C-alpha positions in Angstrom: -37.6 -9.7 -78.5 -37.9 -11.6 -81.7 -40.7 -14.0 -82.3 -40.2 -17.1 -84.6 -42.6 -15.9 -87.1 -41.1 -17.4 -90.2 -38.2 -19.7 -91.4 -36.0 -16.5 -91.7 -36.0 -16.1 -87.9 -32.6 -16.9 -86.5 -31.8 -18.6 -83.9 -35.6 -19.5 -83.7 -35.5 -21.6 -87.0 -32.8 -23.5 -85.5 -34.6 -24.1 -82.3 -37.5 -25.1 -84.3 -35.6 -27.9 -86.1 -34.1 -29.1 -82.8 -37.5 -29.9 -81.5 -39.2 -30.6 -84.5 -41.8 -27.9 -84.0 -43.4 -25.3 -86.2 -43.4 -21.4 -86.0 -46.7 -19.7 -85.1 -47.5 -15.9 -84.8 -48.4 -15.2 -81.3 -48.0 -11.3 -80.9 -48.1 -8.2 -82.7 -46.7 -4.8 -81.8 -47.8 -1.4 -83.2 -45.9 1.6 -82.4 -47.6 4.9 -81.4 -44.4 6.8 -81.6 -44.1 9.7 -84.3 -46.6 12.7 -84.7 -49.1 13.6 -81.8 -50.9 16.9 -81.2 -50.1 18.9 -77.9 -52.6 21.5 -76.3 -52.6 23.2 -73.1 -55.3 23.4 -70.6 -57.5 26.1 -72.1 -56.7 25.2 -75.6 -55.1 28.6 -76.4 -51.9 26.5 -77.5 -52.4 23.7 -80.0 -49.8 22.5 -82.1 -48.0 19.2 -83.5 -45.6 17.2 -81.2 -43.3 14.3 -81.5 -43.2 11.2 -79.3 -40.9 10.5 -77.7 -40.5 14.1 -76.8 -41.6 16.7 -74.2 -43.5 19.9 -74.1 -40.7 22.3 -74.4 -39.1 20.6 -77.4 -42.5 20.6 -79.2 -43.2 24.2 -78.5 -39.6 25.0 -79.8 -39.9 23.1 -83.1 -43.0 24.9 -83.9 -41.6 28.2 -83.2 -43.8 29.0 -80.4 -41.0 29.6 -78.3 -37.3 30.3 -78.8 -34.4 28.0 -77.9 -35.1 27.6 -74.2 -31.4 27.7 -73.4 -31.2 31.3 -75.1 -30.0 34.0 -72.5 -32.7 34.4 -69.8 -35.4 31.8 -71.3 -35.2 29.5 -68.5 -36.8 32.2 -66.2 -39.0 33.6 -69.1 -40.7 30.1 -69.9 -41.6 29.3 -66.4 -45.2 29.2 -67.4 -44.8 26.2 -69.2 -44.3 24.0 -66.2 -47.3 25.7 -64.3 -49.7 24.8 -67.1 -51.3 21.3 -67.7 -50.9 19.9 -71.0 -52.6 17.1 -73.3 -51.0 14.8 -75.7 -53.4 13.2 -78.4 -52.9 10.9 -81.2 -55.4 9.1 -83.6 -54.6 5.6 -84.7 -56.3 2.6 -86.3 -55.7 -1.1 -85.5 -55.9 -4.4 -87.7 -58.3 -6.7 -87.2 -55.5 -9.2 -86.6 -54.3 -7.2 -83.7 -57.6 -6.6 -82.2 -58.4 -10.4 -82.4 -55.5 -11.1 -80.0 -56.7 -12.4 -76.4 -54.8 -9.5 -74.8 -53.8 -6.1 -76.0 -51.5 -3.8 -73.7 -51.0 0.0 -74.1 -47.3 0.3 -72.9 -45.5 3.3 -72.0 -41.7 3.2 -71.5 -41.7 6.6 -69.9 -44.0 9.2 -68.8 -42.9 12.4 -67.4 -44.6 12.3 -65.0 -48.2 13.1 -63.5 -50.6 11.8 -66.1 -54.1 10.2 -66.8 -54.3 8.1 -69.7 -57.5 8.1 -71.9 -58.5 5.8 -74.7 -61.6 6.7 -76.8 -62.9 8.8 -73.9 -62.3 6.2 -71.3 -59.8 6.3 -68.4 -57.4 3.4 -68.6 -54.9 4.3 -66.0 -52.6 7.0 -64.4 -48.9 7.4 -64.0 -46.8 9.2 -61.1 -43.2 8.0 -61.8 -40.9 9.2 -64.6 -38.7 6.1 -64.0 -41.4 3.4 -64.4 -42.7 1.4 -67.3 -46.5 1.5 -67.4 -48.8 -1.1 -69.2 -52.6 -0.9 -69.4 -55.0 -3.6 -70.6 -57.0 -2.0 -73.4 -58.4 -4.7 -75.7 -61.9 -3.9 -74.8 -61.6 -0.4 -75.2 -60.3 -0.5 -78.8 -62.6 -0.2 -81.7 -62.9 -0.4 -85.4 -61.7 2.8 -87.4 -60.1 5.5 -85.5 -59.0 5.3 -82.0 -58.2 8.3 -79.9 -55.4 8.1 -77.1 -55.0 11.2 -74.9 -52.4 11.5 -72.1 -53.4 14.4 -70.0 -50.4 15.9 -67.8 -50.6 17.9 -64.6 -48.2 20.6 -63.9 -45.2 19.0 -61.9 -44.4 22.1 -60.0 -48.1 22.5 -58.8 -48.3 18.8 -58.2 -45.1 18.8 -55.8 -46.5 21.9 -54.2 -49.7 19.9 -53.5 -47.9 16.9 -52.3 -45.9 18.9 -49.8 -48.9 20.7 -48.4 -50.6 17.3 -47.8 -47.6 16.1 -46.0 -48.7 18.3 -42.9 -47.2 16.1 -40.2 -43.7 17.3 -40.5 -41.3 19.2 -42.9 -39.4 17.3 -45.5 -36.6 19.5 -46.4 -35.3 21.3 -48.5 -38.3 23.3 -49.6 -36.9 25.1 -52.3 -33.4 25.5 -54.0 -31.0 28.5 -53.5 -32.3 31.6 -55.0 -29.1 31.7 -57.2 -30.5 28.5 -59.2 -33.8 30.3 -60.2 -35.5 26.8 -59.5 -38.9 25.6 -58.3 -39.7 24.1 -55.0 -40.5 20.7 -53.6 -39.1 18.5 -56.0 -38.5 15.8 -53.4 -42.4 15.1 -53.3 -42.3 13.9 -57.2 -40.3 10.9 -58.7 -38.9 12.8 -61.7 -35.3 14.1 -62.5 -34.6 15.9 -59.4 -32.1 18.4 -61.3 -35.2 19.3 -63.6 -36.3 21.8 -60.9 -32.8 23.2 -61.0 -29.3 22.5 -59.6 -26.2 24.3 -59.2 -24.8 23.4 -62.8 -28.2 23.4 -64.5 -31.4 25.3 -65.3 -35.0 24.7 -64.1 -37.0 23.0 -66.9 -39.8 20.9 -65.0 -40.4 18.8 -68.2 -43.7 17.1 -69.2 -44.1 14.5 -71.9 -44.0 11.0 -73.1 -40.1 10.8 -73.1 -39.8 7.2 -74.1 -41.6 5.0 -76.5 -45.4 4.3 -76.6 -46.8 1.2 -78.2 -49.6 -1.6 -78.3 -48.6 -5.1 -77.7 -51.1 -7.6 -78.5 -50.7 -11.5 -77.9 -52.2 -14.9 -77.5 -50.8 -17.6 -75.1 -48.0 -15.4 -73.6 -45.8 -12.3 -73.8 -42.0 -12.0 -72.6 -41.9 -8.7 -70.7 -38.3 -8.7 -69.6 -35.4 -11.0 -70.2 -32.3 -10.7 -67.8 -29.3 -12.8 -67.8 -26.5 -12.5 -65.1 -23.5 -14.6 -64.9 -22.4 -15.8 -61.6 -19.1 -17.8 -60.9 -18.9 -20.4 -58.3 -15.4 -20.5 -56.6 -15.9 -23.9 -55.2 -16.8 -25.6 -58.3 -14.7 -23.2 -60.7 -17.9 -23.0 -63.1 -19.9 -20.3 -64.5 -23.6 -20.2 -64.6 -25.9 -17.9 -66.3 -28.8 -17.0 -64.1 -31.7 -16.3 -66.5 -35.0 -14.8 -65.4 -38.0 -14.6 -67.8 -40.8 -12.1 -66.8 -44.0 -13.5 -68.7 -47.4 -12.3 -69.0 -49.6 -15.4 -69.6 -53.3 -15.6 -70.4 -53.5 -19.3 -69.0 -51.4 -21.6 -67.3 -48.8 -22.7 -69.8 -46.7 -25.8 -69.8 -44.0 -26.2 -72.1 -40.3 -26.7 -72.7 -37.5 -23.9 -72.3 -34.0 -24.1 -74.1 -31.2 -22.0 -73.0 -28.2 -22.0 -75.0 -24.7 -20.1 -75.5 -23.7 -22.1 -78.6 -20.0 -20.4 -78.7 -19.4 -22.0 -75.4 -21.1 -25.3 -76.2 -23.4 -24.9 -73.5 -27.2 -25.9 -73.7 -29.8 -26.9 -71.2 -33.7 -27.8 -71.7 -36.2 -27.5 -68.9 -39.7 -28.4 -68.2 -41.7 -25.2 -67.4 -44.9 -23.9 -66.3 -46.1 -20.2 -66.5 -49.1 -19.7 -64.2 -51.7 -17.1 -65.5 -50.9 -13.6 -65.0 -47.6 -11.9 -64.8 -44.9 -14.2 -63.2 -41.3 -14.6 -63.0 -39.5 -17.7 -63.8 -35.8 -18.4 -63.1 -33.3 -20.8 -64.6 -29.5 -21.6 -64.3 -27.6 -22.5 -67.5 -24.4 -24.2 -66.4 -21.5 -23.3 -68.7 -19.5 -26.3 -69.9 -16.5 -26.3 -67.8 -14.3 -27.6 -70.9 -15.2 -24.3 -72.8 -12.8 -21.2 -72.2 -14.7 -18.3 -71.0 -13.6 -14.8 -72.1 -14.0 -12.3 -69.5 -15.2 -8.8 -69.7 -12.7 -6.4 -68.4 -12.8 -2.6 -67.8 -11.1 -0.2 -70.3 -7.3 -0.4 -70.1 -7.3 -3.9 -68.4 -8.4 -6.1 -71.3 -11.1 -6.7 -73.9 -15.1 -6.8 -73.6 -15.9 -10.0 -75.2 -19.8 -11.0 -75.3 -21.6 -14.2 -76.1 -25.1 -14.9 -77.7 -27.6 -16.5 -75.2 -30.6 -17.7 -77.0 -33.8 -18.6 -75.4 -36.7 -20.7 -76.9 -40.1 -21.5 -75.4 -42.1 -24.3 -77.0 -45.5 -25.9 -76.5 -47.6 -28.5 -78.1 -45.2 -28.6 -81.2 -45.0 -24.9 -81.7 -42.6 -22.3 -81.0 -44.4 -19.6 -78.8 -41.4 -17.6 -78.0 -37.7 -17.2 -78.9 -35.2 -14.4 -78.2 -31.6 -13.7 -77.8 -29.5 -11.5 -75.9 -25.8 -10.6 -75.2 -24.0 -12.1 -72.1 -20.8 -10.9 -70.5 -18.9 -12.7 -67.9 -17.2 -10.9 -65.1 -17.2 -10.7 -61.3 -17.0 -7.8 -59.2 -16.3 -7.4 -55.4 -16.4 -4.4 -53.3 -13.6 -4.9 -50.6 -13.9 -3.4 -47.2 -11.5 -5.0 -45.0 -9.1 -4.2 -42.1 -6.1 -2.1 -43.3 -2.7 -2.8 -41.7 -1.6 0.6 -40.1 -5.0 1.9 -40.1 -8.1 2.1 -37.7 -10.6 2.1 -40.8 -11.3 -0.4 -43.5 -10.3 -0.6 -47.2 -12.6 0.5 -49.9 -11.8 -0.8 -53.4 -13.2 -2.9 -56.3 -12.0 -6.3 -57.6 -13.1 -7.1 -61.1 -12.6 -10.9 -62.1 -10.1 -11.0 -58.9 -8.2 -8.1 -60.0 -7.8 -4.9 -57.9 -8.8 -2.1 -60.1 -8.1 1.8 -59.5 -11.3 3.5 -61.0 -10.6 6.6 -63.1 -13.1 8.7 -64.4 -15.9 11.1 -63.7 -19.5 11.6 -62.8 -22.3 11.7 -65.4 -25.2 14.1 -65.3 -28.3 14.3 -68.0 -26.9 15.2 -71.1 -29.8 17.6 -71.9 -32.7 19.1 -70.0 -34.9 17.5 -72.6 -34.3 13.9 -72.7 -35.6 13.5 -76.5 -32.4 15.5 -77.4 -30.1 13.1 -76.0 -29.5 11.1 -79.5 -27.3 8.0 -80.0 -24.8 10.2 -81.5 -24.7 12.4 -78.4 -24.0 9.4 -76.1 -21.6 7.8 -78.3 -19.5 10.9 -78.6 -19.6 11.6 -74.8 -18.8 7.9 -73.8 -16.1 7.9 -76.5 -14.7 11.1 -75.1 -14.4 9.3 -71.6 -12.6 6.3 -73.1 -10.2 8.5 -75.1 -9.4 10.3 -71.9 -8.3 6.8 -70.5 -11.4 6.6 -68.0 -12.5 3.4 -67.0 -15.5 4.5 -64.9 -18.5 6.9 -64.4 -20.8 7.4 -61.7 -24.4 8.0 -62.9 -25.3 10.6 -60.4 -28.6 10.4 -58.3 -30.4 13.6 -59.3 -30.7 12.9 -63.1 -32.3 9.9 -64.8 -31.6 6.1 -65.1 -29.9 6.3 -68.4 -31.1 5.1 -72.1 -30.5 1.3 -72.7 -28.2 2.5 -75.3 -26.0 4.3 -72.6 -25.3 1.0 -70.7 -24.9 -1.0 -73.9 -22.4 1.3 -75.0 -20.6 1.1 -71.6 -20.5 -2.5 -71.9 -18.9 -2.5 -75.1 -16.4 0.2 -74.3 -15.4 -1.1 -71.1 -16.6 1.7 -68.9 -17.5 0.7 -65.5 -20.8 2.2 -64.0 -21.5 3.3 -60.5 -25.3 3.5 -60.4 -27.1 5.8 -58.1 -30.7 5.5 -57.5 -32.6 8.7 -58.2 -32.4 10.6 -55.0 -30.1 13.5 -54.2 -29.4 16.0 -51.6 -32.7 16.1 -49.8 -35.0 14.3 -47.3 -37.8 12.4 -48.8 -41.4 11.4 -47.8 -42.1 7.9 -46.5 -45.7 7.5 -46.8 -47.1 4.4 -48.2 -48.1 5.8 -51.6 -44.6 7.2 -52.2 -43.1 4.1 -50.7 -45.1 2.1 -53.2 -44.0 3.9 -56.4 -40.5 4.0 -55.1 -40.6 0.3 -54.7 -41.8 -0.2 -58.4 -39.5 2.1 -59.8 -36.6 0.3 -58.1 -37.8 -3.1 -59.1 -38.2 -2.1 -62.7 -34.7 -0.6 -63.0 -33.0 -3.3 -61.2 -34.7 -5.8 -63.4 -34.0 -3.8 -66.5 -30.3 -3.0 -66.1 -28.8 -5.9 -64.0 -27.8 -7.6 -67.1 -25.2 -5.0 -67.9 -21.8 -5.9 -66.8 -20.7 -2.4 -66.8 -22.8 -1.6 -63.9 -20.5 -2.7 -60.9 -22.5 -1.3 -58.0 -25.9 0.2 -56.9 -25.9 3.1 -54.6 -29.1 4.3 -52.8 -28.8 8.0 -53.1 -26.5 11.1 -53.4 -25.1 12.8 -50.3 -28.4 12.2 -48.2 -26.6 10.5 -45.6 -24.2 13.5 -45.4 -27.1 15.9 -45.5 -28.5 14.2 -42.4 -25.3 13.5 -40.5 -24.0 17.0 -40.8 -27.5 18.7 -40.6 -27.7 20.6 -43.9 -31.2 21.3 -43.2 -31.0 22.9 -39.7 -33.2 20.1 -38.4 -33.7 20.4 -34.6 -32.0 17.7 -32.4 -35.3 16.5 -31.1 -36.6 15.8 -34.4 -33.6 14.0 -35.9 -35.0 10.7 -34.9 -38.0 11.0 -37.3 -35.5 11.6 -40.2 -33.3 8.8 -39.3 -36.3 6.4 -39.2 -37.5 7.8 -42.6 -34.1 7.4 -44.1 -33.7 3.9 -42.9 -37.2 2.9 -44.2 -36.6 4.3 -47.6 -32.9 3.2 -48.6 -32.5 0.2 -46.3 -35.7 -1.6 -45.6 -37.2 -0.8 -49.2 -34.7 0.1 -51.7 -31.7 -2.1 -50.4 -34.2 -5.0 -49.6 -35.3 -5.1 -53.2 -31.9 -4.8 -54.7 -30.4 -7.6 -52.8 -33.4 -9.8 -53.4 -33.4 -9.2 -57.3 -29.4 -8.9 -57.8 -26.7 -10.9 -55.9 -24.1 -10.2 -58.5 -23.0 -6.9 -57.3 -22.6 -4.7 -54.1 -25.2 -2.1 -52.9 -24.2 1.1 -50.9 -26.9 3.0 -49.0 -25.3 6.5 -50.0 -22.2 8.3 -51.4 -20.4 9.5 -49.7 -20.6 6.8 -47.0 -18.3 5.1 -44.6 -19.8 1.7 -45.9 -19.7 -0.9 -43.4 -18.9 1.5 -40.6 -22.1 3.5 -41.6 -24.0 0.4 -41.2 -22.6 -0.2 -37.7 -23.7 3.4 -36.8 -27.3 2.7 -38.0 -26.8 3.7 -41.6 -26.0 7.2 -40.8 -22.5 7.8 -39.5 -21.4 10.5 -37.3 -19.0 11.7 -40.0 -19.8 10.3 -43.3 -16.6 11.9 -44.9 -14.3 10.0 -42.7 -11.2 9.4 -44.7 -10.6 6.0 -43.3 -13.6 4.5 -44.7 -15.8 4.4 -47.9 -15.9 7.1 -50.3 -15.5 10.8 -50.2 -16.9 14.0 -51.7 -14.6 17.2 -51.3 -14.7 20.5 -52.6 -13.0 23.5 -51.7 -12.4 26.8 -53.6 -10.5 29.1 -51.5 -7.6 27.1 -50.5 -4.7 26.7 -52.9 -5.6 23.8 -55.3 -1.8 23.3 -56.1 -1.1 22.5 -52.5 -1.7 18.6 -52.2 -2.2 19.2 -48.4 -5.4 20.6 -49.2 -7.0 17.3 -50.2 -8.2 14.4 -48.0 -6.1 11.1 -48.2 -9.4 9.2 -48.8 -9.8 5.4 -49.5 -11.9 6.4 -52.6 -12.7 10.0 -54.2 -16.2 9.7 -55.7 -16.6 13.5 -56.2 -14.2 16.5 -56.3 -13.7 19.4 -58.8 -13.5 22.9 -59.8 -15.6 25.1 -62.0 -14.8 26.8 -65.3 -16.5 28.6 -68.1 -17.0 27.0 -71.5 -15.4 28.5 -74.6 -16.8 31.5 -76.5 -18.1 29.3 -79.1 -20.3 27.5 -76.9 -21.8 30.4 -75.3 -22.1 32.6 -78.6 -25.3 30.8 -79.8 -27.4 31.5 -76.4 -26.1 35.0 -75.9 -25.9 38.3 -77.5 -23.0 41.0 -77.6 -23.9 42.8 -74.4 -23.7 39.5 -72.5 -19.9 39.0 -73.4 -18.6 40.5 -70.0 -17.6 38.4 -67.1 -19.7 40.8 -64.8 -22.8 40.9 -67.4 -26.2 40.1 -66.0 -26.1 37.2 -68.2 -23.0 35.8 -66.7 -24.5 36.3 -63.2 -27.5 34.4 -64.3 -26.1 31.5 -65.8 -24.0 31.0 -62.6 -26.0 28.8 -60.2 -23.4 28.2 -57.6 -23.3 30.9 -55.1 -20.1 33.2 -55.6 -19.1 30.8 -58.3 -17.7 33.4 -60.7 -15.8 35.0 -58.2 -14.3 31.8 -56.5 -13.0 31.0 -60.1 -11.1 34.2 -60.3 -10.0 34.0 -56.8 -8.5 30.5 -57.5 -7.1 31.4 -60.7 -5.2 34.6 -59.1 -3.3 32.6 -56.6 -1.1 31.4 -59.5 -2.1 33.3 -62.6 -2.2 37.1 -63.6 -5.7 37.8 -64.5 -6.5 38.9 -68.2 -6.1 42.6 -68.5 -6.4 43.3 -72.3 -8.0 46.8 -73.1 -10.2 45.3 -75.8 -13.1 44.3 -73.8 -14.1 41.2 -75.9 -10.6 40.1 -75.7 -10.4 40.5 -72.1 -13.8 38.3 -71.9 -12.4 35.5 -74.2 -9.1 35.5 -72.3 -11.0 35.3 -69.1 -12.7 32.1 -70.3 -9.4 30.7 -71.1 -8.0 31.5 -67.7 -10.8 29.6 -65.8 -10.1 26.5 -68.0 -6.4 26.8 -67.3 -7.3 27.0 -63.5 -9.6 24.2 -63.5 -7.3 21.9 -65.6 -4.4 22.5 -63.2 -6.6 22.3 -60.1 -8.3 18.8 -61.1 -4.9 17.7 -62.2 -3.1 18.3 -59.0 -5.9 16.5 -57.0 -6.3 13.6 -59.3 -2.5 12.9 -59.2 -2.4 13.3 -55.4 -5.3 10.3 -55.4 -3.3 8.3 -57.8 0.0 8.4 -56.0 -1.8 7.5 -52.7 -3.1 4.0 -53.9 -0.1 2.3 -52.2 0.5 4.5 -49.2 -1.2 4.7 -45.6 0.1 7.7 -43.7 -1.3 8.4 -40.4 -4.0 5.8 -40.9 -5.2 7.4 -44.3 -4.4 6.6 -48.0 -4.8 3.4 -49.9 -7.0 5.5 -52.5 -8.4 3.3 -55.2 -10.8 5.6 -57.0 -10.8 9.2 -58.7 -14.0 10.1 -60.2 -13.9 13.9 -60.5 -17.1 16.1 -60.8 -18.2 16.1 -63.6 -17.8 14.9 -67.1 -20.5 16.7 -69.2 -23.0 19.5 -69.2 -26.9 20.0 -69.5 -26.6 23.4 -71.0 -24.1 26.3 -72.0 -23.0 27.7 -68.6 -20.1 27.4 -66.1 -19.8 24.2 -64.4 -17.3 21.6 -63.2 -17.6 19.8 -66.5 -14.5 18.8 -68.4 -16.9 18.5 -71.6 -18.8 21.5 -72.8 -22.4 21.0 -73.9 -22.2 20.0 -77.6 -19.1 17.7 -76.8 -16.3 20.2 -77.1 -13.5 19.3 -75.0 -12.3 21.7 -72.2 -8.6 21.9 -71.3 -9.3 19.9 -68.4 -10.6 16.8 -70.6 -7.2 17.1 -72.6 -5.4 16.9 -69.1 -7.3 14.0 -68.2 -5.8 12.1 -71.1 -2.4 12.3 -69.3 -3.3 12.1 -65.8 -5.4 9.2 -66.2 -2.7 7.4 -68.2 -2.2 3.7 -67.3 1.7 4.7 -66.4 2.1 8.1 -65.0 4.8 10.2 -63.4 3.4 12.4 -60.5 5.6 15.1 -58.7 5.1 17.0 -55.5 7.2 18.9 -53.0 7.3 18.4 -49.1 9.6 21.0 -47.3 11.7 21.6 -50.2 12.4 18.0 -51.2 11.2 17.1 -54.9 9.5 13.6 -55.1 8.5 12.0 -58.4 6.4 9.0 -58.2 5.8 6.3 -60.9 2.2 5.2 -60.8 1.2 2.2 -62.7 -2.1 0.7 -63.5 -0.5 -2.1 -65.6 -0.6 -5.8 -64.9 3.0 -6.4 -65.2 6.0 -5.0 -63.3 8.4 -2.3 -65.3 12.1 -1.4 -64.4 11.7 2.4 -64.6 13.8 5.5 -64.1 12.7 9.2 -63.9 14.2 11.7 -66.3 14.2 15.3 -65.1 14.7 18.2 -67.5 15.2 21.8 -66.2 14.1 24.5 -68.5 14.6 28.4 -68.3 11.6 30.2 -68.8 13.4 32.3 -71.3 15.0 29.5 -73.6 13.5 26.5 -75.4 16.6 24.1 -74.8 17.0 22.3 -71.3 19.4 23.7 -69.0 20.4 20.4 -67.7 18.8 16.8 -67.4 19.0 14.4 -64.3 18.1 10.7 -64.5 17.2 8.5 -61.3 18.6 4.7 -60.8 16.3 2.4 -62.1 13.6 0.9 -59.9 11.3 -2.1 -60.1 7.7 -0.7 -60.0 5.1 -3.6 -59.4 2.1 -3.5 -61.6 -0.7 -1.9 -59.8 1.1 0.2 -57.5 2.7 3.6 -56.8 6.1 4.3 -55.5 8.8 7.0 -55.2 11.4 6.7 -57.9 13.2 10.3 -57.8 14.0 12.3 -54.4 16.1 15.4 -54.4 16.0 18.9 -52.6 15.2 21.3 -55.1 17.8 24.0 -54.2 20.7 21.5 -54.8 19.0 20.4 -58.1 18.8 23.7 -59.4 22.4 24.7 -58.0 23.7 21.9 -60.0 22.1 23.5 -63.2 23.9 26.7 -62.8 21.8 29.8 -63.8 18.5 28.4 -62.2 16.2 29.6 -59.5 12.8 28.7 -58.5 11.5 32.1 -60.4 13.6 31.5 -63.6 13.1 27.8 -64.3 10.6 24.9 -64.4 10.7 21.2 -64.7 9.6 18.6 -66.9 9.9 14.9 -66.3 8.8 11.4 -67.7 9.5 7.9 -67.0 11.7 5.6 -69.0 12.6 2.0 -69.4 15.1 0.1 -71.5 12.9 0.6 -74.7 12.7 4.4 -73.9 9.8 6.8 -72.6 6.9 5.2 -71.1 3.9 7.3 -70.4 3.4 11.1 -70.8 5.7 13.9 -70.1 4.6 15.9 -66.8 5.6 19.4 -65.7 6.4 20.7 -62.3 6.3 24.5 -61.6 8.8 25.7 -59.1 6.9 29.1 -58.5 3.6 30.3 -59.5 3.4 31.0 -63.2 2.4 34.9 -62.4 5.9 35.1 -60.7 7.7 33.5 -63.5 10.9 35.7 -64.8 11.7 35.2 -68.3 8.3 34.1 -69.6 7.7 35.7 -72.9 5.1 35.9 -75.4 5.7 33.0 -78.0 4.3 34.6 -81.0 3.2 31.2 -82.1 2.3 30.8 -85.9 0.4 27.7 -87.3 0.1 25.9 -90.7 -2.8 23.5 -91.3 -2.1 20.4 -93.6 -4.5 17.7 -94.9 -3.2 14.2 -95.9 -6.1 12.0 -97.1 -8.4 12.3 -94.1 -5.9 13.4 -91.7 -5.7 17.0 -90.6 -2.7 18.3 -88.8 -1.5 21.7 -87.3 2.2 22.4 -87.1 2.9 25.0 -84.6 6.1 27.1 -84.4 6.9 29.0 -81.2 10.0 31.4 -80.4 9.7 30.9 -76.6 8.5 28.6 -73.9 4.7 28.6 -74.0 2.7 27.2 -71.2 -1.0 26.1 -71.8 -1.0 26.5 -75.6 -4.7 26.2 -76.5 -5.9 25.6 -79.9 -9.6 26.5 -80.8 -11.4 26.1 -83.9 -14.7 27.6 -82.9 -17.7 25.4 -83.7 -16.0 23.0 -85.8 -16.8 19.6 -84.1 -13.8 17.6 -83.3 -10.8 17.3 -80.9 -7.1 17.7 -81.1 -4.6 14.8 -80.2 -3.3 17.3 -77.7 -4.1 20.6 -76.2 -3.6 22.9 -73.4 -0.1 21.7 -73.5 3.5 23.2 -72.4 5.3 24.0 -75.6 9.1 23.4 -74.9 10.3 23.1 -78.6 10.4 25.5 -81.5 7.9 23.2 -83.6 5.2 20.9 -82.4 2.6 19.0 -84.5 -1.1 18.0 -83.4 -3.7 16.2 -85.2 -7.3 17.2 -85.4 -10.1 14.5 -85.1 -13.0 16.0 -87.1 -16.5 14.7 -86.2 -17.8 15.9 -89.4 -16.1 16.5 -93.2 -13.8 19.5 -92.7 -11.2 20.9 -94.7 -7.9 22.3 -93.9 -8.8 25.8 -95.3 -11.8 25.7 -92.9 -9.9 24.6 -90.0 -7.2 27.1 -90.6 -9.6 30.0 -91.0 -11.3 29.1 -87.7 -8.0 28.5 -85.8 -7.0 30.6 -82.9 -4.1 30.0 -80.5 -3.7 31.2 -77.0 -1.0 30.7 -74.5 -0.4 32.0 -70.9 1.9 35.0 -71.8 -0.8 36.1 -74.4 -3.7 37.0 -72.1 -1.4 39.3 -69.9 
């Protein structure tokens, strides 16, 4: 918010001129961020701390503890979360601030159970990490030093106490699986559910002031929150911006409000009255129909233009408030309609009337300690998503409602956000105190976030419908009605009720996965929430062959799926020591939080690849890390390509798939997980693969009973006349054995269609000396202008059975031309999964993990800090599949 304090205030000064009024200072803000002191319950620990921040971060910064991520420290430092902690700061306030009629002490984020003391007087309490708290403190402030203390209770002990107090019946689960080394009863406290542990992350039940603290002092009124939601009327073909002002007024205030979008030549003036206290006022600014409104589009479908909305409030010749905010125009629909040839319903999104296939991943917290999630971290991760041709991310319901910057960047980058509310994999209590804090949480978050065009859907929880329907927690049949009642009370009666009242601009789902409308018909908990005829699906399998497309459900929308891999050695090295560098070491077992996860990775890899067998233990270790990434990349590629080619087909009532969001984008620490980006931002092989399998135009292959099919998948808005070009290579030679081209076929924009069909045996027979074991295929799409989209590959047998595969003896030279770093590779043989690694040099290659079919290949390196060719060359290592055998 900007107040019109002087004649440099823009656009406030222009509004002042417009109304012939003068500016006046009505509010003042004093930030309390920065240096605080931190102590534990008995005073044995006392040290400086930063706000925003948390206890763990403060202890590490002052060298009281090591890196909490180092080796087994997640267990060694359990004691921190079992103690109570005090944050204290001393500050002075100006006479001008104290003279204001109202002074609020505002906390944008308190994690979690705390009491607030100012000058020895209790001014408030908190019990929800996801709320904003404001306490009136004018009469408690004094001249000279003011002492503010925030006293935190152990979240682990608090959650346990709340569980004991809920004696009527059990609210499962009590504790996470032992393999997670976590804490119990997280469902009884409103904080990040994954902070007590998850199957990809550690247990660090944080405490602290994780967002800003300040004093806000004002006369007359204060703008608490401004939201602006564009809405389109089909009947009148006109846009309007629904503006809500949440205001705290000291007395009933009459005046005039001006709303304006100057670039669209749209302005309206309203008479208004703010009643005493905190109130909400709503206004509709109708956009001039003669102005052309530029629409916000998802990445790959158009631009993301914004407009400036200015708001001015005037009273008795003075400007008492003026502010401005960005406005983006877009519509969103979730279409659930009958499907021809299917007993179910469709499930897809339309943005601005256009059907959009959602391509992307799932977002988890970027760090256990939110103060470490810097703007650079957010920008890097989100840019990496865009660079991999993603247009959507699901903010998963076991973490946090993300920072404002996260959503602003998604707005600017065209990343659609599926926003869960923070409930995951559990039942929850529904006593009135719990429901009340949830209601306040949901109201605050919806009002805070609904102005962002990137958010296209709200979802009530992660997997709780499925947990209840399929009885994850072994609830006796006779007790199920109690839990069903609680489920509807929490997610439907309360959360959905608030969302639908506050935001009519986007859809709401009660859960994910869900059958959508069908789940509602079945009382909001469907008999089978994984039914592929409806809604969205989560699907995981680790023992079946991931390269067999029959493994996957032909779902309407795949919102979770994936496979694990280990991060690279350079990511693991800072949090481990030499004795840990073995796949079977205690460290590796400890770091794996998914039951039997390490064994499952090797089992899946062994279906198609020989496992590394180097005699040097360290080489065998790093080769094993590599082979898990190869396996993960191939598996997620196969599943994603299946979903993308299923968009235009309904087979046996299933298909029409219109979304593929794999699990997961990012990591919270250095450990095995389903992520495509390692902790620290380094791309795994999977993320490089995603650049191709999320391309706007993609060729996809599969076999069915000896018949090879190639589909052209198009996310484009226009039709293309395409043909498929198939090249057959011998594993032992760099030149193609033969090439085949299909007839041209018109591929409509936004569709997938078979463009090539031929039995494999005749195809190979026509190439002379080829068999399934000695040859492989590559293929791409072409139109009259040449190749369109990436080149793909199709293995005719498992690579471990390939005959003629040789060590390629790849050499490299690094060149630097101005700011561009390039790596030229020379290979003596066909080389699958060529992996370039430069250790801890931050950046990414233009291509990696690729199939090298020519003697020479050049890739560029996009560095994220100044890097020389010499430094890059020294750090560079090259691995291909044949090198690990």
